MOPAC internal coordinates of N, CA, C and O (Angstrom, degrees):
PM7 1SCF
backbone

  N    0.0000 0     0.00 0     0.00 0    0    0    0
  C    1.4477 1     0.00 0     0.00 0    1    0    0
  C    1.5144 1   109.31 1     0.00 0    2    1    0
  O    1.2310 1   120.87 1   -46.46 1    3    2    1
  N    1.2718 1   115.94 1   133.54 1    3    2    1
  C    1.4555 1   122.47 1  -177.46 1    5    3    2
  C    1.5199 1   111.48 1   -74.17 1    6    5    3
  O    1.2310 1   121.00 1   -33.66 1    7    6    5
  N    1.3154 1   115.69 1   146.34 1    7    6    5
  C    1.4591 1   119.57 1   176.51 1    9    7    6
  C    1.5332 1   110.99 1   -72.14 1   10    9    7
  O    1.2310 1   120.14 1   170.21 1   11   10    9
  N    1.3383 1   117.33 1    -9.79 1   11   10    9
  C    1.4499 1   122.64 1   179.32 1   13   11   10
  C    1.5312 1   112.71 1   -85.65 1   14   13   11
  O    1.2310 1   119.78 1   175.87 1   15   14   13
  N    1.3195 1   118.03 1    -4.13 1   15   14   13
  C    1.4594 1   122.04 1  -176.39 1   17   15   14
  C    1.5252 1   111.08 1   -65.65 1   18   17   15
  O    1.2310 1   120.87 1   -42.42 1   19   18   17
  N    1.3340 1   115.94 1   137.58 1   19   18   17
  C    1.4565 1   119.87 1   177.86 1   21   19   18
  C    1.5321 1   111.38 1  -120.73 1   22   21   19
  O    1.2310 1   120.22 1  -164.92 1   23   22   21
  N    1.3236 1   117.19 1    15.08 1   23   22   21
  C    1.4545 1   120.86 1   179.62 1   25   23   22
  C    1.5136 1   110.30 1   -71.03 1   26   25   23
  O    1.2310 1   120.73 1   -47.08 1   27   26   25
  N    1.3291 1   116.21 1   132.92 1   27   26   25
  C    1.4576 1   122.00 1   178.58 1   29   27   26
  C    1.5222 1   108.33 1  -121.45 1   30   29   27
  O    1.2310 1   120.77 1   -64.95 1   31   30   29
  N    1.3173 1   116.13 1   115.05 1   31   30   29
  C    1.4529 1   120.64 1   178.02 1   33   31   30
  C    1.5170 1   108.28 1   -96.29 1   34   33   31
  O    1.2310 1   120.85 1   -47.86 1   35   34   33
  N    1.3231 1   115.98 1   132.14 1   35   34   33
  C    1.4522 1   120.45 1   179.62 1   37   35   34
  C    1.5211 1   109.76 1  -128.13 1   38   37   35
  O    1.2310 1   121.00 1   -17.94 1   39   38   37
  N    1.3146 1   115.70 1   162.06 1   39   38   37
  C    1.4597 1   121.81 1   173.90 1   41   39   38
  C    1.5275 1   108.86 1   -56.46 1   42   41   39
  O    1.2310 1   120.62 1   137.06 1   43   42   41
  N    1.3191 1   116.42 1   -42.94 1   43   42   41
  C    1.4576 1   120.74 1  -179.27 1   45   43   42
  C    1.5078 1   113.87 1   -62.80 1   46   45   43
  O    1.2310 1   120.14 1   142.39 1   47   46   45
  N    1.3299 1   117.33 1   -37.61 1   47   46   45
  C    1.4637 1   120.86 1   178.32 1   49   47   46
  C    1.5237 1   110.65 1   -62.16 1   50   49   47
  O    1.2310 1   120.63 1   132.76 1   51   50   49
  N    1.3163 1   116.40 1   -47.24 1   51   50   49
  C    1.4634 1   120.16 1  -179.68 1   53   51   50
  C    1.5208 1   111.87 1   -66.51 1   54   53   51
  O    1.2310 1   120.23 1   139.49 1   55   54   53
  N    1.3179 1   117.17 1   -40.51 1   55   54   53
  C    1.4598 1   120.02 1   178.46 1   57   55   54
  C    1.5263 1   110.99 1   -65.03 1   58   57   55
  O    1.2310 1   119.75 1   143.02 1   59   58   57
  N    1.3185 1   118.08 1   -36.98 1   59   58   57
  C    1.4714 1   120.91 1   178.72 1   61   59   58
  C    1.5292 1   110.21 1   -65.14 1   62   61   59
  O    1.2310 1   120.21 1   139.00 1   63   62   61
  N    1.3364 1   117.20 1   -41.00 1   63   62   61
  C    1.4725 1   119.69 1   177.06 1   65   63   62
  C    1.5242 1   110.37 1   -60.95 1   66   65   63
  O    1.2310 1   120.40 1   136.03 1   67   66   65
  N    1.3053 1   116.84 1   -43.97 1   67   66   65
  C    1.4629 1   120.78 1   179.33 1   69   67   66
  C    1.5253 1   110.76 1   -64.69 1   70   69   67
  O    1.2310 1   120.27 1   137.84 1   71   70   69
  N    1.3116 1   117.09 1   -42.16 1   71   70   69
  C    1.4621 1   120.62 1   179.70 1   73   71   70
  C    1.5254 1   110.76 1   -63.38 1   74   73   71
  O    1.2310 1   120.38 1   134.43 1   75   74   73
  N    1.3098 1   116.88 1   -45.57 1   75   74   73
  C    1.4648 1   120.82 1  -178.37 1   77   75   74
  C    1.5218 1   112.63 1   -62.52 1   78   77   75
  O    1.2310 1   120.36 1   146.09 1   79   78   77
  N    1.3192 1   116.91 1   -33.91 1   79   78   77
  C    1.4637 1   120.19 1  -178.27 1   81   79   78
  C    1.5237 1   112.58 1   -91.17 1   82   81   79
  O    1.2310 1   120.09 1   167.98 1   83   82   81
  N    1.3243 1   117.44 1   -12.02 1   83   82   81
  C    1.4563 1   120.85 1  -176.67 1   85   83   82
  C    1.5138 1   112.81 1    76.20 1   86   85   83
  O    1.2310 1   120.28 1  -164.21 1   87   86   85
  N    1.3262 1   117.06 1    15.79 1   87   86   85
  C    1.4628 1   121.84 1  -177.29 1   89   87   86
  C    1.5295 1   111.64 1   -76.52 1   90   89   87
  O    1.2310 1   120.41 1   -34.42 1   91   90   89
  N    1.3221 1   116.82 1   145.58 1   91   90   89
  C    1.4632 1   119.54 1   173.85 1   93   91   90
  C    1.5279 1   110.19 1   -69.61 1   94   93   91
  O    1.2310 1   120.82 1   -32.00 1   95   94   93
  N    1.3249 1   116.04 1   148.00 1   95   94   93
  C    1.4607 1   121.54 1   179.95 1   97   95   94
  C    1.5197 1   110.22 1  -130.18 1   98   97   95
  O    1.2310 1   121.69 1   -17.72 1   99   98   97
  N    1.3176 1   114.36 1   162.28 1   99   98   97
  C    1.4651 1   122.71 1   169.26 1  101   99   98
  C    1.5116 1   105.95 1  -123.66 1  102  101   99
  O    1.2310 1   120.53 1   -47.68 1  103  102  101
  N    1.3340 1   116.60 1   132.32 1  103  102  101
  C    1.4555 1   120.74 1   176.23 1  105  103  102
  C    1.5244 1   108.65 1  -122.75 1  106  105  103
  O    1.2310 1   121.11 1   -40.31 1  107  106  105
  N    1.3052 1   115.48 1   139.69 1  107  106  105
  C    1.4598 1   121.74 1   179.66 1  109  107  106
  C    1.5190 1   108.96 1   -97.84 1  110  109  107
  O    1.2310 1   121.22 1   -62.99 1  111  110  109
  N    1.3381 1   115.28 1   117.01 1  111  110  109
  C    1.4678 1   122.10 1  -178.44 1  113  111  110
  C    1.5224 1   108.00 1  -129.79 1  114  113  111
  O    1.2310 1   120.54 1   -62.84 1  115  114  113
  N    1.3066 1   116.58 1   117.16 1  115  114  113
  C    1.4683 1   123.21 1   178.86 1  117  115  114
  C    1.5299 1   112.35 1    48.06 1  118  117  115
  O    1.2310 1   120.96 1  -133.33 1  119  118  117
  N    1.3352 1   115.78 1    46.67 1  119  118  117
  C    1.4611 1   121.73 1   175.55 1  121  119  118
  C    1.5166 1   115.40 1    81.10 1  122  121  119
  O    1.2310 1   119.62 1  -177.29 1  123  122  121
  N    1.3370 1   118.33 1     2.71 1  123  122  121
  C    1.4583 1   122.33 1  -179.26 1  125  123  122
  C    1.5246 1   109.76 1  -119.49 1  126  125  123
  O    1.2310 1   121.14 1   -48.73 1  127  126  125
  N    1.3507 1   115.42 1   131.27 1  127  126  125
  C    1.4568 1   120.47 1   175.84 1  129  127  126
  C    1.5247 1   108.77 1   -84.83 1  130  129  127
  O    1.2310 1   120.44 1   -50.38 1  131  130  129
  N    1.3384 1   116.77 1   129.62 1  131  130  129
  C    1.4584 1   123.54 1   175.48 1  133  131  130
  C    1.5174 1   107.90 1  -113.23 1  134  133  131
  O    1.2310 1   120.48 1   -44.95 1  135  134  133
  N    1.3376 1   116.69 1   135.05 1  135  134  133
  C    1.4669 1   121.80 1  -176.89 1  137  135  134
  C    1.5197 1   110.58 1  -114.15 1  138  137  135
  O    1.2310 1   120.65 1   -33.56 1  139  138  137
  N    1.3214 1   116.37 1   146.44 1  139  138  137
  C    1.4566 1   120.34 1   174.07 1  141  139  138
  C    1.5127 1   112.17 1   164.62 1  142  141  139
  O    1.2310 1   121.92 1     2.93 1  143  142  141
  N    1.3166 1   113.92 1  -177.07 1  143  142  141
  C    1.4609 1   121.83 1   174.06 1  145  143  142
  C    1.5212 1   107.38 1  -107.57 1  146  145  143
  O    1.2310 1   120.94 1   -36.89 1  147  146  145
  N    1.3127 1   115.81 1   143.11 1  147  146  145
  C    1.4594 1   120.56 1  -178.75 1  149  147  146
  C    1.5276 1   108.67 1   -78.02 1  150  149  147
  O    1.2310 1   121.03 1   -59.98 1  151  150  149
  N    1.3338 1   115.63 1   120.02 1  151  150  149
  C    1.4603 1   120.45 1  -179.97 1  153  151  150
  C    1.5248 1   112.08 1  -109.47 1  154  153  151
  O    1.2310 1   120.37 1   172.66 1  155  154  153
  N    1.3099 1   116.91 1    -7.34 1  155  154  153
  C    1.4546 1   121.70 1   177.53 1  157  155  154
  C    1.5098 1   109.97 1  -164.84 1  158  157  155
  O    1.2310 1   120.88 1   -30.55 1  159  158  157
  N    1.3219 1   115.92 1   149.45 1  159  158  157
  C    1.4631 1   119.75 1  -179.99 1  161  159  158
  C    1.5136 1   110.03 1  -157.65 1  162  161  159
  O    1.2310 1   121.39 1   -31.39 1  163  162  161
  N    1.3163 1   114.94 1   148.61 1  163  162  161
  C    1.4531 1   121.54 1   169.69 1  165  163  162
  C    1.5181 1   107.46 1  -142.97 1  166  165  163
  O    1.2310 1   120.02 1    12.71 1  167  166  165
  N    1.3038 1   117.56 1  -167.29 1  167  166  165
  C    1.4693 1   119.70 1  -175.24 1  169  167  166
  C    1.5255 1   113.36 1   -73.61 1  170  169  167
  O    1.2310 1   120.02 1   171.67 1  171  170  169
  N    1.3278 1   117.57 1    -8.33 1  171  170  169
  C    1.4620 1   120.09 1  -179.02 1  173  171  170
  C    1.5214 1   114.23 1  -109.53 1  174  173  171
  O    1.2310 1   119.91 1   155.58 1  175  174  173
  N    1.3302 1   117.78 1   -24.42 1  175  174  173
  C    1.4583 1   118.54 1  -176.18 1  177  175  174
  C    1.5074 1   113.92 1  -166.94 1  178  177  175
  O    1.2310 1   121.49 1    -3.44 1  179  178  177
  N    1.3323 1   114.75 1   176.56 1  179  178  177
  C    1.4616 1   122.12 1   177.04 1  181  179  178
  C    1.5236 1   108.74 1  -130.64 1  182  181  179
  O    1.2310 1   121.03 1   -27.73 1  183  182  181
  N    1.3237 1   115.63 1   152.27 1  183  182  181
  C    1.4524 1   121.54 1   174.24 1  185  183  182
  C    1.5157 1   107.23 1  -106.89 1  186  185  183
  O    1.2310 1   120.70 1   -57.87 1  187  186  185
  N    1.3310 1   116.27 1   122.13 1  187  186  185
  C    1.4611 1   122.38 1   177.40 1  189  187  186
  C    1.5152 1   109.20 1  -101.24 1  190  189  187
  O    1.2310 1   120.71 1   -44.62 1  191  190  189
  N    1.3287 1   116.25 1   135.38 1  191  190  189
  C    1.4603 1   122.28 1   175.35 1  193  191  190
  C    1.5193 1   106.91 1  -111.62 1  194  193  191
  O    1.2310 1   120.43 1   -56.61 1  195  194  193
  N    1.3436 1   116.79 1   123.39 1  195  194  193
  C    1.4675 1   120.15 1  -175.92 1  197  195  194
  C    1.5279 1   113.51 1   -84.72 1  198  197  195
  O    1.2310 1   119.71 1  -179.99 1  199  198  197
  N    1.3377 1   118.16 1     0.01 1  199  198  197
  C    1.4539 1   121.16 1   179.04 1  201  199  198
  C    1.5159 1   113.30 1    79.97 1  202  201  199
  O    1.2310 1   120.08 1   179.20 1  203  202  201
  N    1.3140 1   117.46 1    -0.80 1  203  202  201
  C    1.4711 1   122.25 1  -179.94 1  205  203  202
  C    1.5266 1   109.87 1  -123.62 1  206  205  203
  O    1.2310 1   120.89 1  -140.45 1  207  206  205
  N    1.3292 1   115.91 1    39.55 1  207  206  205
  C    1.4582 1   123.47 1   176.27 1  209  207  206
  C    1.5220 1   114.40 1    69.85 1  210  209  207
  O    1.2310 1   119.52 1  -161.02 1  211  210  209
  N    1.3267 1   118.51 1    18.98 1  211  210  209
  C    1.4597 1   120.46 1   176.45 1  213  211  210
  C    1.5173 1   109.76 1  -123.31 1  214  213  211
  O    1.2310 1   121.16 1   -45.33 1  215  214  213
  N    1.3251 1   115.39 1   134.67 1  215  214  213
  C    1.4524 1   121.55 1   174.95 1  217  215  214
  C    1.5176 1   108.69 1  -123.93 1  218  217  215
  O    1.2310 1   121.19 1   -29.82 1  219  218  217
  N    1.3230 1   115.33 1   150.18 1  219  218  217
  C    1.4547 1   120.45 1   179.55 1  221  219  218
  C    1.5320 1   108.54 1  -138.14 1  222  221  219
  O    1.2310 1   121.24 1   -41.98 1  223  222  221
  N    1.3236 1   115.24 1   138.02 1  223  222  221
  C    1.4545 1   121.70 1   175.19 1  225  223  222
  C    1.5212 1   108.07 1   -93.99 1  226  225  223
  O    1.2310 1   120.76 1   -52.56 1  227  226  225
  N    1.3147 1   116.15 1   127.44 1  227  226  225
  C    1.4649 1   121.45 1  -179.26 1  229  227  226
  C    1.5210 1   108.39 1  -120.08 1  230  229  227
  O    1.2310 1   120.87 1   -55.56 1  231  230  229
  N    1.3147 1   115.94 1   124.44 1  231  230  229
  C    1.4695 1   120.08 1   175.71 1  233  231  230
  C    1.5246 1   109.17 1   -74.22 1  234  233  231
  O    1.2310 1   120.78 1   -45.93 1  235  234  233
  N    1.3174 1   116.11 1   134.07 1  235  234  233
  C    1.4597 1   120.39 1  -177.68 1  237  235  234
  C    1.5227 1   112.45 1   -60.59 1  238  237  235
  O    1.2310 1   120.02 1   145.52 1  239  238  237
  N    1.3189 1   117.56 1   -34.48 1  239  238  237
  C    1.4594 1   119.04 1  -178.55 1  241  239  238
  C    1.5256 1   112.45 1   -72.78 1  242  241  239
  O    1.2310 1   119.72 1   174.10 1  243  242  241
  N    1.3438 1   118.15 1    -5.90 1  243  242  241
  C    1.4598 1   122.39 1   176.83 1  245  243  242
  C    1.5251 1   112.86 1   -98.58 1  246  245  243
  O    1.2310 1   120.17 1   169.54 1  247  246  245
  N    1.3265 1   117.29 1   -10.46 1  247  246  245
  C    1.4642 1   121.40 1  -177.52 1  249  247  246
  C    1.5205 1   109.65 1   -80.68 1  250  249  247
  O    1.2310 1   121.11 1   -56.44 1  251  250  249
  N    1.3356 1   115.48 1   123.56 1  251  250  249
  C    1.4588 1   121.52 1   179.86 1  253  251  250
  C    1.5257 1   110.87 1   -93.44 1  254  253  251
  O    1.2310 1   120.34 1   144.53 1  255  254  253
  N    1.3436 1   116.96 1   -35.47 1  255  254  253
  C    1.4578 1   121.32 1  -178.11 1  257  255  254
  C    1.5201 1   109.75 1  -149.82 1  258  257  255
  O    1.2310 1   121.28 1   -25.74 1  259  258  257
  N    1.3404 1   115.16 1   154.26 1  259  258  257
  C    1.4584 1   122.85 1   176.18 1  261  259  258
  C    1.5226 1   107.40 1  -127.17 1  262  261  259
  O    1.2310 1   120.68 1   -45.25 1  263  262  261
  N    1.3357 1   116.30 1   134.75 1  263  262  261
  C    1.4671 1   120.90 1   177.23 1  265  263  262
  C    1.5196 1   109.09 1  -131.42 1  266  265  263
  O    1.2310 1   121.14 1   -39.47 1  267  266  265
  N    1.3295 1   115.43 1   140.53 1  267  266  265
  C    1.4580 1   121.54 1   174.09 1  269  267  266
  C    1.5116 1   108.14 1  -159.05 1  270  269  267
  O    1.2310 1   121.06 1   -16.34 1  271  270  269
  N    1.3282 1   115.57 1   163.66 1  271  270  269
  C    1.4521 1   120.81 1   178.93 1  273  271  270
  C    1.5219 1   109.62 1   -79.94 1  274  273  271
  O    1.2310 1   120.60 1   -54.34 1  275  274  273
  N    1.2987 1   116.45 1   125.66 1  275  274  273
  C    1.4611 1   119.91 1   178.29 1  277  275  274
  C    1.5212 1   110.44 1   -60.72 1  278  277  275
  O    1.2310 1   120.24 1   144.80 1  279  278  277
  N    1.3263 1   117.14 1   -35.20 1  279  278  277
  C    1.4648 1   120.97 1   178.68 1  281  279  278
  C    1.5246 1   110.84 1   -60.91 1  282  281  279
  O    1.2310 1   119.97 1   142.29 1  283  282  281
  N    1.3321 1   117.67 1   -37.71 1  283  282  281
  C    1.4659 1   120.88 1   178.68 1  285  283  282
  C    1.5300 1   111.35 1   -66.40 1  286  285  283
  O    1.2310 1   120.32 1   147.66 1  287  286  285
  N    1.3058 1   116.99 1   -32.34 1  287  286  285
  C    1.4585 1   121.22 1  -179.69 1  289  287  286
  C    1.5245 1   111.08 1   -79.68 1  290  289  287
  O    1.2310 1   120.37 1   138.98 1  291  290  289
  N    1.3351 1   116.89 1   -41.02 1  291  290  289
  C    1.4566 1   121.87 1  -172.71 1  293  291  290
  C    1.5181 1   115.21 1   -83.31 1  294  293  291
  O    1.2310 1   119.65 1   153.46 1  295  294  293
  N    1.3262 1   118.27 1   -26.54 1  295  294  293
  C    1.4607 1   118.77 1  -174.68 1  297  295  294
  C    1.5142 1   111.67 1   -68.38 1  298  297  295
  O    1.2310 1   120.97 1   -25.43 1  299  298  297
  N    1.3222 1   115.76 1   154.57 1  299  298  297
  C    1.4569 1   121.52 1  -179.81 1  301  299  298
  C    1.5191 1   108.65 1   -74.94 1  302  301  299
  O    1.2310 1   120.22 1   -66.00 1  303  302  301
  N    1.3110 1   117.19 1   114.00 1  303  302  301
  C    1.4612 1   122.23 1  -175.38 1  305  303  302
  C    1.5231 1   109.93 1  -120.49 1  306  305  303
  O    1.2310 1   120.35 1  -130.19 1  307  306  305
  N    1.3289 1   116.94 1    49.81 1  307  306  305
  C    1.4623 1   120.01 1  -174.87 1  309  307  306
  C    1.5176 1   113.02 1   -52.79 1  310  309  307
  O    1.2310 1   119.42 1   136.58 1  311  310  309
  N    1.3205 1   118.71 1   -43.42 1  311  310  309
  C    1.4556 1   121.65 1  -177.77 1  313  311  310
  C    1.5248 1   112.44 1   -79.16 1  314  313  311
  O    1.2310 1   119.99 1   148.38 1  315  314  313
  N    1.3393 1   117.63 1   -31.62 1  315  314  313
  C    1.4546 1   121.07 1  -173.82 1  317  315  314
  C    1.5170 1   114.06 1   -93.51 1  318  317  315
  O    1.2310 1   120.05 1   160.30 1  319  318  317
  N    1.3126 1   117.50 1   -19.70 1  319  318  317
  C    1.4621 1   120.29 1  -175.66 1  321  319  318
  C    1.5250 1   109.99 1   -70.88 1  322  321  319
  O    1.2310 1   121.13 1   -23.12 1  323  322  321
  N    1.3062 1   115.45 1   156.88 1  323  322  321
  C    1.4531 1   120.17 1   177.54 1  325  323  322
  C    1.5182 1   109.79 1   -61.58 1  326  325  323
  O    1.2310 1   120.22 1   -18.87 1  327  326  325
  N    1.3069 1   117.18 1   161.13 1  327  326  325
  C    1.4568 1   123.32 1  -172.55 1  329  327  326
  C    1.5246 1   113.42 1   -55.59 1  330  329  327
  O    1.2310 1   119.34 1   148.08 1  331  330  329
  N    1.3230 1   118.87 1   -31.92 1  331  330  329
  C    1.4599 1   120.02 1  -177.35 1  333  331  330
  C    1.5263 1   111.93 1   -83.09 1  334  333  331
  O    1.2310 1   119.90 1   179.69 1  335  334  333
  N    1.3215 1   117.79 1    -0.31 1  335  334  333
  C    1.4577 1   121.42 1   173.03 1  337  335  334
  C    1.5016 1   114.13 1    60.26 1  338  337  335
  O    1.2310 1   121.21 1    46.35 1  339  338  337
  N    1.3162 1   115.30 1  -133.65 1  339  338  337
  C    1.4521 1   119.96 1  -175.31 1  341  339  338
  C    1.5263 1   112.65 1  -106.42 1  342  341  339
  O    1.2310 1   120.56 1  -152.16 1  343  342  341
  N    1.3343 1   116.53 1    27.84 1  343  342  341
  C    1.4564 1   116.84 1   178.84 1  345  343  342
  C    1.5227 1   109.28 1   -65.83 1  346  345  343
  O    1.2310 1   121.22 1   -26.59 1  347  346  345
  N    1.3220 1   115.27 1   153.41 1  347  346  345
  C    1.4578 1   119.71 1  -178.43 1  349  347  346
  C    1.5197 1   109.88 1   -67.77 1  350  349  347
  O    1.2310 1   121.18 1   -47.64 1  351  350  349
  N    1.3297 1   115.35 1   132.36 1  351  350  349
  C    1.4540 1   121.36 1   176.09 1  353  351  350
  C    1.5137 1   108.45 1  -131.46 1  354  353  351
  O    1.2310 1   121.37 1   -31.13 1  355  354  353
  N    1.3043 1   114.98 1   148.87 1  355  354  353
  C    1.4583 1   119.29 1   176.33 1  357  355  354
  C    1.5178 1   109.29 1   -69.34 1  358  357  355
  O    1.2310 1   120.13 1   -25.86 1  359  358  357
  N    1.3357 1   117.36 1   154.14 1  359  358  357
  C    1.4547 1   120.23 1   178.12 1  361  359  358
  C    1.5192 1   111.50 1   -66.60 1  362  361  359
  O    1.2310 1   121.50 1   -24.99 1  363  362  361
  N    1.3254 1   114.74 1   155.01 1  363  362  361
  C    1.4545 1   120.06 1   171.54 1  365  363  362
  C    1.5220 1   105.56 1   -75.31 1  366  365  363
  O    1.2310 1   119.83 1   -52.08 1  367  366  365
  N    1.3020 1   117.92 1   127.92 1  367  366  365
  C    1.4537 1   120.33 1  -177.57 1  369  367  366
  C    1.5176 1   110.33 1  -125.99 1  370  369  367
  O    1.2310 1   120.91 1   -37.73 1  371  370  369
  N    1.2974 1   115.86 1   142.27 1  371  370  369
  C    1.4675 1   120.48 1   174.11 1  373  371  370
  C    1.5236 1   107.24 1   -79.69 1  374  373  371
  O    1.2310 1   120.61 1   -55.28 1  375  374  373
  N    1.2971 1   116.45 1   124.72 1  375  374  373
  C    1.4539 1   121.04 1   179.09 1  377  375  374
  C    1.5139 1   110.85 1  -107.57 1  378  377  375
  O    1.2310 1   120.51 1    -3.70 1  379  378  377
  N    1.3118 1   116.62 1   176.30 1  379  378  377
  C    1.4593 1   119.92 1   179.05 1  381  379  378
  C    1.5254 1   110.75 1   -67.75 1  382  381  379
  O    1.2310 1   120.97 1   -35.09 1  383  382  381
  N    1.3067 1   115.75 1   144.91 1  383  382  381
  C    1.4524 1   121.23 1   177.86 1  385  383  382
  C    1.5172 1   107.65 1   -98.53 1  386  385  383
  O    1.2310 1   120.89 1   -62.46 1  387  386  385
  N    1.3188 1   115.91 1   117.54 1  387  386  385
  C    1.4590 1   120.06 1  -178.08 1  389  387  386
  C    1.5091 1   111.85 1  -106.05 1  390  389  387
  O    1.2310 1   120.16 1   -20.55 1  391  390  389
  N    1.2876 1   117.31 1   159.45 1  391  390  389
  C    1.4612 1   122.34 1  -178.92 1  393  391  390
  C    1.4677 1   114.82 1  -103.86 1  394  393  391
  O    1.2310 1   120.10 1   180.00 1  395  394  393

């Protein structure tokens, strides 16, 4: 890898790719892996649906790692992908929490 590289990979970037493709993800939060599909997201967190009637809200600043199948992200999912398809979207980013 070149020292000239300016690519920045974030938890939010990977989660946005998974959300856009409808791919299942695993997120590591406080030593526990949580599995599901992202059904909602904002700048502070994501909602994972496990497909078995359980949803969990995960704060982005608590996510240590994100895992997903590259095949699920890369394959052509015209029928299964969310309505906005593969249009470019900004990454999900954790912002400051104000009172």
